[in-house]
MARZARO-287143 format. One record per atom (N, C-alpha, C, CB): residue in one letter; atom name; x, y, z; chain; residue number from 1. Coordinates in nm, 4 decimals, padded with zeros to 6 digits. Glycine has a CB too. Example, Ala and Ser with C-alpha at 12.3 -4.5 7.8 and 13.67 -1.06 7.14 Angstrom:
2
<site res="A" atom="N" x="01.3190" y="-00.5690" z="00.7800" chain="A" n="1"/>
<site res="A" atom="CA" x="01.2300" y="-00.4500" z="00.7800" chain="A" n="1"/>
<site res="A" atom="C" x="01.3200" y="-00.3300" z="00.7800" chain="A" n="1"/>
<site res="A" atom="CB" x="01.1308" y="-00.4473" z="00.9046" chain="A" n="1"/>
<site res="S" atom="N" x="01.2850" y="-00.2250" z="00.7080" chain="A" n="2"/>
<site res="S" atom="CA" x="01.3670" y="-00.1060" z="00.7140" chain="A" n="2"/>
<site res="S" atom="C" x="01.2900" y="00.0030" z="00.7870" chain="A" n="2"/>
<site res="S" atom="CB" x="01.4084" y="-00.0598" z="00.5725" chain="A" n="2"/>
% end
This chain:
68
<site res="M" atom="N" x="10.6759" y="09.0140" z="06.8648" chain="A" n="1"/>
<site res="M" atom="CA" x="10.6709" y="08.9212" z="06.9758" chain="A" n="1"/>
<site res="M" atom="C" x="10.7968" y="08.9314" z="07.0605" chain="A" n="1"/>
<site res="M" atom="CB" x="10.6523" y="08.7791" z="06.9254" chain="A" n="1"/>
<site res="N" atom="N" x="10.9116" y="08.9507" z="06.9965" chain="A" n="2"/>
<site res="N" atom="CA" x="11.0379" y="08.9608" z="07.0692" chain="A" n="2"/>
<site res="N" atom="C" x="11.0378" y="09.0808" z="07.1633" chain="A" n="2"/>
<site res="N" atom="CB" x="11.1551" y="08.9708" z="06.9712" chain="A" n="2"/>
<site res="G" atom="N" x="10.9771" y="09.1909" z="07.1210" chain="A" n="3"/>
<site res="G" atom="CA" x="10.9672" y="09.3099" z="07.2052" chain="A" n="3"/>
<site res="G" atom="C" x="10.8847" y="09.2832" z="07.3298" chain="A" n="3"/>
<site res="G" atom="CB" x="10.9067" y="09.4253" z="07.1270" chain="A" n="3"/>
<site res="Q" atom="N" x="10.7780" y="09.2072" z="07.3131" chain="A" n="4"/>
<site res="Q" atom="CA" x="10.6946" y="09.1710" z="07.4275" chain="A" n="4"/>
<site res="Q" atom="C" x="10.7705" y="09.0797" z="07.5231" chain="A" n="4"/>
<site res="Q" atom="CB" x="10.5654" y="09.1027" z="07.3805" chain="A" n="4"/>
<site res="T" atom="N" x="10.8496" y="08.9887" z="07.4688" chain="A" n="5"/>
<site res="T" atom="CA" x="10.9283" y="08.8976" z="07.5519" chain="A" n="5"/>
<site res="T" atom="C" x="11.0294" y="08.9764" z="07.6336" chain="A" n="5"/>
<site res="T" atom="CB" x="10.9999" y="08.7919" z="07.4651" chain="A" n="5"/>
<site res="Q" atom="N" x="11.0976" y="09.0697" z="07.5704" chain="A" n="6"/>
<site res="Q" atom="CA" x="11.1954" y="09.1530" z="07.6411" chain="A" n="6"/>
<site res="Q" atom="C" x="11.1272" y="09.2367" z="07.7479" chain="A" n="6"/>
<site res="Q" atom="CB" x="11.2705" y="09.2440" z="07.5428" chain="A" n="6"/>
<site res="E" atom="N" x="11.0120" y="09.2908" z="07.7140" chain="A" n="7"/>
<site res="E" atom="CA" x="10.9374" y="09.3712" z="07.8103" chain="A" n="7"/>
<site res="E" atom="C" x="10.8956" y="09.2864" z="07.9309" chain="A" n="7"/>
<site res="E" atom="CB" x="10.8135" y="09.4338" z="07.7434" chain="A" n="7"/>
<site res="M" atom="N" x="10.8526" y="09.1636" z="07.9073" chain="A" n="8"/>
<site res="M" atom="CA" x="10.8123" y="09.0742" z="08.0159" chain="A" n="8"/>
<site res="M" atom="C" x="10.9330" y="09.0372" z="08.1029" chain="A" n="8"/>
<site res="M" atom="CB" x="10.7463" y="08.9466" z="07.9589" chain="A" n="8"/>
<site res="R" atom="N" x="11.0472" y="09.0126" z="08.0403" chain="A" n="9"/>
<site res="R" atom="CA" x="11.1695" y="08.9817" z="08.1167" chain="A" n="9"/>
<site res="R" atom="C" x="11.2069" y="09.0989" z="08.2074" chain="A" n="9"/>
<site res="R" atom="CB" x="11.2873" y="08.9489" z="08.0208" chain="A" n="9"/>
<site res="E" atom="N" x="11.1988" y="09.2181" z="08.1534" chain="A" n="10"/>
<site res="E" atom="CA" x="11.2296" y="09.3385" z="08.2300" chain="A" n="10"/>
<site res="E" atom="C" x="11.1347" y="09.3514" z="08.3488" chain="A" n="10"/>
<site res="E" atom="CB" x="11.2207" y="09.4635" z="08.1404" chain="A" n="10"/>
<site res="Y" atom="N" x="11.0079" y="09.3253" z="08.3254" chain="A" n="11"/>
<site res="Y" atom="CA" x="10.9058" y="09.3328" z="08.4292" chain="A" n="11"/>
<site res="Y" atom="C" x="10.9319" y="09.2298" z="08.5390" chain="A" n="11"/>
<site res="Y" atom="CB" x="10.7667" y="09.3116" z="08.3687" chain="A" n="11"/>
<site res="I" atom="N" x="10.9605" y="09.1075" z="08.4999" chain="A" n="12"/>
<site res="I" atom="CA" x="10.9888" y="09.0000" z="08.5957" chain="A" n="12"/>
<site res="I" atom="C" x="11.1163" y="09.0314" z="08.6732" chain="A" n="12"/>
<site res="I" atom="CB" x="11.0019" y="08.8636" z="08.5233" chain="A" n="12"/>
<site res="K" atom="N" x="11.2167" y="09.0829" z="08.6044" chain="A" n="13"/>
<site res="K" atom="CA" x="11.3421" y="09.1198" z="08.6702" chain="A" n="13"/>
<site res="K" atom="C" x="11.3174" y="09.2261" z="08.7770" chain="A" n="13"/>
<site res="K" atom="CB" x="11.4445" y="09.1707" z="08.5668" chain="A" n="13"/>
<site res="F" atom="N" x="11.2345" y="09.3256" z="08.7440" chain="A" n="14"/>
<site res="F" atom="CA" x="11.2012" y="09.4300" z="08.8402" chain="A" n="14"/>
<site res="F" atom="C" x="11.1395" y="09.3708" z="08.9654" chain="A" n="14"/>
<site res="F" atom="CB" x="11.1062" y="09.5316" z="08.7780" chain="A" n="14"/>
<site res="W" atom="N" x="11.0359" y="09.2862" z="08.9488" chain="A" n="15"/>
<site res="W" atom="CA" x="10.9668" y="09.2321" z="09.0648" chain="A" n="15"/>
<site res="W" atom="C" x="11.0525" y="09.1326" z="09.1429" chain="A" n="15"/>
<site res="W" atom="CB" x="10.8384" y="09.1658" z="09.0214" chain="A" n="15"/>
<site res="T" atom="N" x="11.1418" y="09.0644" z="09.0756" chain="A" n="16"/>
<site res="T" atom="CA" x="11.2348" y="08.9752" z="09.1447" chain="A" n="16"/>
<site res="T" atom="C" x="11.3272" y="09.0560" z="09.2350" chain="A" n="16"/>
<site res="T" atom="CB" x="11.3172" y="08.8926" z="09.0432" chain="A" n="16"/>
<site res="K" atom="N" x="11.3821" y="09.1637" z="09.1802" chain="A" n="17"/>
<site res="K" atom="CA" x="11.4705" y="09.2507" z="09.2577" chain="A" n="17"/>
<site res="K" atom="C" x="11.3938" y="09.3171" z="09.3717" chain="A" n="17"/>
<site res="K" atom="CB" x="11.5343" y="09.3576" z="09.1670" chain="A" n="17"/>
<site res="F" atom="N" x="11.2730" y="09.3617" z="09.3447" chain="A" n="18"/>
<site res="F" atom="CA" x="11.1895" y="09.4236" z="09.4465" chain="A" n="18"/>
<site res="F" atom="C" x="11.1666" y="09.3255" z="09.5617" chain="A" n="18"/>
<site res="F" atom="CB" x="11.0548" y="09.4693" z="09.3862" chain="A" n="18"/>
<site res="S" atom="N" x="11.1350" y="09.2033" z="09.5288" chain="A" n="19"/>
<site res="S" atom="CA" x="11.1107" y="09.0997" z="09.6287" chain="A" n="19"/>
<site res="S" atom="C" x="11.2351" y="09.0722" z="09.7127" chain="A" n="19"/>
<site res="S" atom="CB" x="11.0644" y="08.9715" z="09.5611" chain="A" n="19"/>
<site res="Q" atom="N" x="11.3504" y="09.0667" z="09.6477" chain="A" n="20"/>
<site res="Q" atom="CA" x="11.4759" y="09.0445" z="09.7198" chain="A" n="20"/>
<site res="Q" atom="C" x="11.5040" y="09.1584" z="09.8171" chain="A" n="20"/>
<site res="Q" atom="CB" x="11.5925" y="09.0296" z="09.6213" chain="A" n="20"/>
<site res="K" atom="N" x="11.4838" y="09.2814" z="09.7739" chain="A" n="21"/>
<site res="K" atom="CA" x="11.5069" y="09.3968" z="09.8607" chain="A" n="21"/>
<site res="K" atom="C" x="11.4087" y="09.3960" z="09.9774" chain="A" n="21"/>
<site res="K" atom="CB" x="11.4942" y="09.5281" z="09.7811" chain="A" n="21"/>
<site res="A" atom="N" x="11.2836" y="09.3611" z="09.9505" chain="A" n="22"/>
<site res="A" atom="CA" x="11.1842" y="09.3536" z="10.0575" chain="A" n="22"/>
<site res="A" atom="C" x="11.2244" y="09.2495" z="10.1619" chain="A" n="22"/>
<site res="A" atom="CB" x="11.0457" y="09.3200" z="09.9998" chain="A" n="22"/>
<site res="E" atom="N" x="11.2773" y="09.1367" z="10.1172" chain="A" n="23"/>
<site res="E" atom="CA" x="11.3245" y="09.0336" z="10.2098" chain="A" n="23"/>
<site res="E" atom="C" x="11.4420" y="09.0844" z="10.2927" chain="A" n="23"/>
<site res="E" atom="CB" x="11.3649" y="08.9069" z="10.1330" chain="A" n="23"/>
<site res="E" atom="N" x="11.5324" y="09.1589" z="10.2305" chain="A" n="24"/>
<site res="E" atom="CA" x="11.6462" y="09.2163" z="10.3036" chain="A" n="24"/>
<site res="E" atom="C" x="11.5978" y="09.3129" z="10.4117" chain="A" n="24"/>
<site res="E" atom="CB" x="11.7421" y="09.2891" z="10.2065" chain="A" n="24"/>
<site res="I" atom="N" x="11.5018" y="09.3963" z="10.3765" chain="A" n="25"/>
<site res="I" atom="CA" x="11.4478" y="09.4928" z="10.4715" chain="A" n="25"/>
<site res="I" atom="C" x="11.3777" y="09.4205" z="10.5858" chain="A" n="25"/>
<site res="I" atom="CB" x="11.3508" y="09.5895" z="10.4015" chain="A" n="25"/>
<site res="L" atom="N" x="11.3007" y="09.3180" z="10.5539" chain="A" n="26"/>
<site res="L" atom="CA" x="11.2316" y="09.2418" z="10.6574" chain="A" n="26"/>
<site res="L" atom="C" x="11.3315" y="09.1757" z="10.7518" chain="A" n="26"/>
<site res="L" atom="CB" x="11.1404" y="09.1359" z="10.5942" chain="A" n="26"/>
<site res="H" atom="N" x="11.4394" y="09.1239" z="10.6973" chain="A" n="27"/>
<site res="H" atom="CA" x="11.5434" y="09.0621" z="10.7799" chain="A" n="27"/>
<site res="H" atom="C" x="11.6035" y="09.1655" z="10.8750" chain="A" n="27"/>
<site res="H" atom="CB" x="11.6540" y="08.9998" z="10.6911" chain="A" n="27"/>
<site res="E" atom="N" x="11.6352" y="09.2828" z="10.8245" chain="A" n="28"/>
<site res="E" atom="CA" x="11.6906" y="09.3890" z="10.9090" chain="A" n="28"/>
<site res="E" atom="C" x="11.5879" y="09.4344" z="11.0130" chain="A" n="28"/>
<site res="E" atom="CB" x="11.7355" y="09.5089" z="10.8225" chain="A" n="28"/>
<site res="Y" atom="N" x="11.4632" y="09.4453" z="10.9728" chain="A" n="29"/>
<site res="Y" atom="CA" x="11.3566" y="09.4834" z="11.0651" chain="A" n="29"/>
<site res="Y" atom="C" x="11.3469" y="09.3819" z="11.1797" chain="A" n="29"/>
<site res="Y" atom="CB" x="11.2213" y="09.4941" z="10.9903" chain="A" n="29"/>
<site res="N" atom="N" x="11.3517" y="09.2552" z="11.1463" chain="A" n="30"/>
<site res="N" atom="CA" x="11.3414" y="09.1501" z="11.2480" chain="A" n="30"/>
<site res="N" atom="C" x="11.4572" y="09.1526" z="11.3471" chain="A" n="30"/>
<site res="N" atom="CB" x="11.3350" y="09.0144" z="11.1815" chain="A" n="30"/>
<site res="N" atom="N" x="11.5684" y="09.2123" z="11.3095" chain="A" n="31"/>
<site res="N" atom="CA" x="11.6834" y="09.2224" z="11.3993" chain="A" n="31"/>
<site res="N" atom="C" x="11.6768" y="09.3442" z="11.4918" chain="A" n="31"/>
<site res="N" atom="CB" x="11.8106" y="09.2277" z="11.3182" chain="A" n="31"/>
<site res="L" atom="N" x="11.5785" y="09.4319" z="11.4707" chain="A" n="32"/>
<site res="L" atom="CA" x="11.5629" y="09.5492" z="11.5558" chain="A" n="32"/>
<site res="L" atom="C" x="11.5090" y="09.5094" z="11.6930" chain="A" n="32"/>
<site res="L" atom="CB" x="11.4697" y="09.6516" z="11.4894" chain="A" n="32"/>
<site res="S" atom="N" x="11.5338" y="09.5950" z="11.7901" chain="A" n="33"/>
<site res="S" atom="CA" x="11.4730" y="09.5760" z="11.9225" chain="A" n="33"/>
<site res="S" atom="C" x="11.3226" y="09.5976" z="11.9085" chain="A" n="33"/>
<site res="S" atom="CB" x="11.5348" y="09.6746" z="12.0296" chain="A" n="33"/>
<site res="D" atom="N" x="11.2473" y="09.5492" z="12.0058" chain="A" n="34"/>
<site res="D" atom="CA" x="11.1022" y="09.5672" z="12.0005" chain="A" n="34"/>
<site res="D" atom="C" x="11.0642" y="09.7149" z="11.9953" chain="A" n="34"/>
<site res="D" atom="CB" x="11.0363" y="09.5007" z="12.1213" chain="A" n="34"/>
<site res="E" atom="N" x="11.1353" y="09.7975" z="12.0711" chain="A" n="35"/>
<site res="E" atom="CA" x="11.1078" y="09.9411" z="12.0720" chain="A" n="35"/>
<site res="E" atom="C" x="11.1330" y="10.0024" z="11.9342" chain="A" n="35"/>
<site res="E" atom="CB" x="11.1943" y="10.0115" z="12.1779" chain="A" n="35"/>
<site res="N" atom="N" x="11.2438" y="09.9661" z="11.8710" chain="A" n="36"/>
<site res="N" atom="CA" x="11.2740" y="10.0197" z="11.7378" chain="A" n="36"/>
<site res="N" atom="C" x="11.1795" y="09.9645" z="11.6318" chain="A" n="36"/>
<site res="N" atom="CB" x="11.4182" y="09.9879" z="11.6996" chain="A" n="36"/>
<site res="K" atom="N" x="11.1303" y="09.8424" z="11.6502" chain="A" n="37"/>
<site res="K" atom="CA" x="11.0295" y="09.7881" z="11.5582" chain="A" n="37"/>
<site res="K" atom="C" x="10.9030" y="09.8739" z="11.5636" chain="A" n="37"/>
<site res="K" atom="CB" x="10.9963" y="09.6399" z="11.5934" chain="A" n="37"/>
<site res="K" atom="N" x="10.8618" y="09.9114" z="11.6852" chain="A" n="38"/>
<site res="K" atom="CA" x="10.7432" y="09.9961" z="11.6997" chain="A" n="38"/>
<site res="K" atom="C" x="10.7636" y="10.1298" z="11.6286" chain="A" n="38"/>
<site res="K" atom="CB" x="10.7111" y="10.0194" z="11.8488" chain="A" n="38"/>
<site res="K" atom="N" x="10.8813" y="10.1909" z="11.6533" chain="A" n="39"/>
<site res="K" atom="CA" x="10.9110" y="10.3201" z="11.5905" chain="A" n="39"/>
<site res="K" atom="C" x="10.9109" y="10.3079" z="11.4381" chain="A" n="39"/>
<site res="K" atom="CB" x="11.0470" y="10.3737" z="11.6392" chain="A" n="39"/>
<site res="A" atom="N" x="10.9779" y="10.2049" z="11.3875" chain="A" n="40"/>
<site res="A" atom="CA" x="10.9881" y="10.1861" z="11.2428" chain="A" n="40"/>
<site res="A" atom="C" x="10.8510" y="10.1616" z="11.1810" chain="A" n="40"/>
<site res="A" atom="CB" x="11.0818" y="10.0694" z="11.2105" chain="A" n="40"/>
<site res="S" atom="N" x="10.7698" y="10.0809" z="11.2454" chain="A" n="41"/>
<site res="S" atom="CA" x="10.6357" y="10.0525" z="11.1936" chain="A" n="41"/>
<site res="S" atom="C" x="10.5490" y="10.1774" z="11.1899" chain="A" n="41"/>
<site res="S" atom="CB" x="10.5679" y="09.9455" z="11.2781" chain="A" n="41"/>
<site res="T" atom="N" x="10.5545" y="10.2547" z="11.2967" chain="A" n="42"/>
<site res="T" atom="CA" x="10.4763" y="10.3781" z="11.3031" chain="A" n="42"/>
<site res="T" atom="C" x="10.5198" y="10.4756" z="11.1950" chain="A" n="42"/>
<site res="T" atom="CB" x="10.4896" y="10.4430" z="11.4408" chain="A" n="42"/>
<site res="E" atom="N" x="10.6502" y="10.4929" z="11.1808" chain="A" n="43"/>
<site res="E" atom="CA" x="10.7008" y="10.5868" z="11.0803" chain="A" n="43"/>
<site res="E" atom="C" x="10.6687" y="10.5399" z="10.9386" chain="A" n="43"/>
<site res="E" atom="CB" x="10.8520" y="10.6051" z="11.0962" chain="A" n="43"/>
<site res="A" atom="N" x="10.6835" y="10.4104" z="10.9139" chain="A" n="44"/>
<site res="A" atom="CA" x="10.6531" y="10.3566" z="10.7811" chain="A" n="44"/>
<site res="A" atom="C" x="10.5053" y="10.3776" z="10.7480" chain="A" n="44"/>
<site res="A" atom="CB" x="10.6891" y="10.2062" z="10.7737" chain="A" n="44"/>
<site res="Q" atom="N" x="10.4178" y="10.3544" z="10.8442" chain="A" n="45"/>
<site res="Q" atom="CA" x="10.2748" y="10.3762" z="10.8215" chain="A" n="45"/>
<site res="Q" atom="C" x="10.2465" y="10.5210" z="10.7849" chain="A" n="45"/>
<site res="Q" atom="CB" x="10.1943" y="10.3369" z="10.9455" chain="A" n="45"/>
<site res="Q" atom="N" x="10.3081" y="10.6122" z="10.8597" chain="A" n="46"/>
<site res="Q" atom="CA" x="10.2853" y="10.7544" z="10.8331" chain="A" n="46"/>
<site res="Q" atom="C" x="10.3354" y="10.7928" z="10.6944" chain="A" n="46"/>
<site res="Q" atom="CB" x="10.3542" y="10.8406" z="10.9396" chain="A" n="46"/>
<site res="I" atom="N" x="10.4517" y="10.7428" z="10.6572" chain="A" n="47"/>
<site res="I" atom="CA" x="10.5076" y="10.7752" z="10.5258" chain="A" n="47"/>
<site res="I" atom="C" x="10.4195" y="10.7193" z="10.4149" chain="A" n="47"/>
<site res="I" atom="CB" x="10.6507" y="10.7202" z="10.5127" chain="A" n="47"/>
<site res="F" atom="N" x="10.3773" y="10.5926" z="10.4289" chain="A" n="48"/>
<site res="F" atom="CA" x="10.2922" y="10.5320" z="10.3262" chain="A" n="48"/>
<site res="F" atom="C" x="10.1600" y="10.6061" z="10.3126" chain="A" n="48"/>
<site res="F" atom="CB" x="10.2662" y="10.3850" z="10.3587" chain="A" n="48"/>
<site res="M" atom="N" x="10.0989" y="10.6408" z="10.4254" chain="A" n="49"/>
<site res="M" atom="CA" x="09.9704" y="10.7107" z="10.4190" chain="A" n="49"/>
<site res="M" atom="C" x="09.9854" y="10.8482" z="10.3564" chain="A" n="49"/>
<site res="M" atom="CB" x="09.9097" y="10.7235" z="10.5582" chain="A" n="49"/>
<site res="A" atom="N" x="10.0945" y="10.9153" z="10.3858" chain="A" n="50"/>
<site res="A" atom="CA" x="10.1125" y="11.0518" z="10.3372" chain="A" n="50"/>
<site res="A" atom="C" x="10.1643" y="11.0583" z="10.1938" chain="A" n="50"/>
<site res="A" atom="CB" x="10.2068" y="11.1253" z="10.4275" chain="A" n="50"/>
<site res="Q" atom="N" x="10.2542" y="10.9672" z="10.1585" chain="A" n="51"/>
<site res="Q" atom="CA" x="10.3232" y="10.9840" z="10.0310" chain="A" n="51"/>
<site res="Q" atom="C" x="10.3319" y="10.8592" z="09.9449" chain="A" n="51"/>
<site res="Q" atom="CB" x="10.4588" y="11.0329" z="10.0562" chain="A" n="51"/>
<site res="G" atom="N" x="10.2935" y="10.7456" z="09.9937" chain="A" n="52"/>
<site res="G" atom="CA" x="10.2998" y="10.6230" z="09.9163" chain="A" n="52"/>
<site res="G" atom="C" x="10.4424" y="10.5735" z="09.8979" chain="A" n="52"/>
<site res="G" atom="CB" x="10.2355" y="10.6437" z="09.7821" chain="A" n="52"/>
<site res="I" atom="N" x="10.4613" y="10.4869" z="09.8028" chain="A" n="53"/>
<site res="I" atom="CA" x="10.5906" y="10.4219" z="09.7805" chain="A" n="53"/>
<site res="I" atom="C" x="10.6982" y="10.5227" z="09.7424" chain="A" n="53"/>
<site res="I" atom="CB" x="10.5783" y="10.3158" z="09.6717" chain="A" n="53"/>
<site res="A" atom="N" x="10.6619" y="10.6269" z="09.6687" chain="A" n="54"/>
<site res="A" atom="CA" x="10.7612" y="10.7284" z="09.6305" chain="A" n="54"/>
<site res="A" atom="C" x="10.8163" y="10.7978" z="09.7544" chain="A" n="54"/>
<site res="A" atom="CB" x="10.6990" y="10.8325" z="09.5342" chain="A" n="54"/>
<site res="G" atom="N" x="10.7307" y="10.8228" z="09.8523" chain="A" n="55"/>
<site res="G" atom="CA" x="10.7756" y="10.8842" z="09.9769" chain="A" n="55"/>
<site res="G" atom="C" x="10.8695" y="10.7948" z="10.0548" chain="A" n="55"/>
<site res="G" atom="CB" x="10.6575" y="10.9195" z="10.0625" chain="A" n="55"/>
<site res="V" atom="N" x="10.8398" y="10.6663" z="10.0572" chain="A" n="56"/>
<site res="V" atom="CA" x="10.9276" y="10.5710" z="10.1263" chain="A" n="56"/>
<site res="V" atom="C" x="11.0637" y="10.5665" z="10.0577" chain="A" n="56"/>
<site res="V" atom="CB" x="10.8640" y="10.4296" z="10.1294" chain="A" n="56"/>
<site res="M" atom="N" x="11.0642" y="10.5643" z="09.9273" chain="A" n="57"/>
<site res="M" atom="CA" x="11.1898" y="10.5596" z="09.8540" chain="A" n="57"/>
<site res="M" atom="C" x="11.2726" y="10.6852" z="09.8798" chain="A" n="57"/>
<site res="M" atom="CB" x="11.1634" y="10.5432" z="09.7043" chain="A" n="57"/>
<site res="E" atom="N" x="11.2075" y="10.8002" z="09.8817" chain="A" n="58"/>
<site res="E" atom="CA" x="11.2779" y="10.9261" z="09.9078" chain="A" n="58"/>
<site res="E" atom="C" x="11.3323" y="10.9285" z="10.0504" chain="A" n="58"/>
<site res="E" atom="CB" x="11.1842" y="11.0466" z="09.8845" chain="A" n="58"/>
<site res="F" atom="N" x="11.2523" y="10.8834" z="10.1460" chain="A" n="59"/>
<site res="F" atom="CA" x="11.2959" y="10.8761" z="10.2851" chain="A" n="59"/>
<site res="F" atom="C" x="11.4180" y="10.7846" z="10.2972" chain="A" n="59"/>
<site res="F" atom="CB" x="11.1811" y="10.8256" z="10.3756" chain="A" n="59"/>
<site res="T" atom="N" x="11.4128" y="10.6693" z="10.2331" chain="A" n="60"/>
<site res="T" atom="CA" x="11.5232" y="10.5739" z="10.2371" chain="A" n="60"/>
<site res="T" atom="C" x="11.6490" y="10.6331" z="10.1738" chain="A" n="60"/>
<site res="T" atom="CB" x="11.4841" y="10.4441" z="10.1654" chain="A" n="60"/>
<site res="R" atom="N" x="11.6308" y="10.7013" z="10.0618" chain="A" n="61"/>
<site res="R" atom="CA" x="11.7455" y="10.7642" z="09.9954" chain="A" n="61"/>
<site res="R" atom="C" x="11.8081" y="10.8688" z="10.0861" chain="A" n="61"/>
<site res="R" atom="CB" x="11.7031" y="10.8283" z="09.8616" chain="A" n="61"/>
<site res="N" atom="N" x="11.7264" y="10.9491" z="10.1515" chain="A" n="62"/>
<site res="N" atom="CA" x="11.7788" y="11.0510" z="10.2426" chain="A" n="62"/>
<site res="N" atom="C" x="11.8519" y="10.9883" z="10.3600" chain="A" n="62"/>
<site res="N" atom="CB" x="11.6661" y="11.1398" z="10.2935" chain="A" n="62"/>
<site res="M" atom="N" x="11.8006" y="10.8800" z="10.4128" chain="A" n="63"/>
<site res="M" atom="CA" x="11.8659" y="10.8111" z="10.5245" chain="A" n="63"/>
<site res="M" atom="C" x="12.0012" y="10.7558" z="10.4786" chain="A" n="63"/>
<site res="M" atom="CB" x="11.7754" y="10.6964" z="10.5794" chain="A" n="63"/>
<site res="A" atom="N" x="12.0050" y="10.7016" z="10.3585" chain="A" n="64"/>
<site res="A" atom="CA" x="12.1301" y="10.6451" z="10.3068" chain="A" n="64"/>
<site res="A" atom="C" x="12.2341" y="10.7559" z="10.2881" chain="A" n="64"/>
<site res="A" atom="CB" x="12.1055" y="10.5708" z="10.1726" chain="A" n="64"/>
<site res="L" atom="N" x="12.1910" y="10.8711" z="10.2427" chain="A" n="65"/>
<site res="L" atom="CA" x="12.2832" y="10.9832" z="10.2245" chain="A" n="65"/>
<site res="L" atom="C" x="12.3417" y="11.0289" z="10.3564" chain="A" n="65"/>
<site res="L" atom="CB" x="12.2130" y="11.0992" z="10.1564" chain="A" n="65"/>
<site res="K" atom="N" x="12.2659" y="11.0133" z="10.4636" chain="A" n="66"/>
<site res="K" atom="CA" x="12.3105" y="11.0521" z="10.5965" chain="A" n="66"/>
<site res="K" atom="C" x="12.3885" y="10.9399" z="10.6664" chain="A" n="66"/>
<site res="K" atom="CB" x="12.1909" y="11.0925" z="10.6810" chain="A" n="66"/>
<site res="N" atom="N" x="12.4001" y="10.8247" z="10.5966" chain="A" n="67"/>
<site res="N" atom="CA" x="12.4661" y="10.7067" z="10.6532" chain="A" n="67"/>
<site res="N" atom="C" x="12.4011" y="10.6595" z="10.7820" chain="A" n="67"/>
<site res="N" atom="CB" x="12.6116" y="10.7361" z="10.6786" chain="A" n="67"/>
<site res="I" atom="N" x="12.2689" y="10.6597" z="10.7824" chain="A" n="68"/>
<site res="I" atom="CA" x="12.1937" y="10.6126" z="10.8992" chain="A" n="68"/>
<site res="I" atom="C" x="12.1535" y="10.4694" z="10.8778" chain="A" n="68"/>
<site res="I" atom="CB" x="12.0696" y="10.6999" z="10.9255" chain="A" n="68"/>
% end
């Protein structure tokens, strides 16, 4: 039972962190100009359709490496 409890805590911790990061991204998105919001939305749609969440994560990692 203790193993299941630890596993559930880990799972909840993951989704809590995921939710916090999503809120941070939404806040930054809302601060973009309308033109940049359009660009970001279009690019995000293309990435999700082509590669799913793994593609978005890789794209984000590459952008961070470039300090963009």
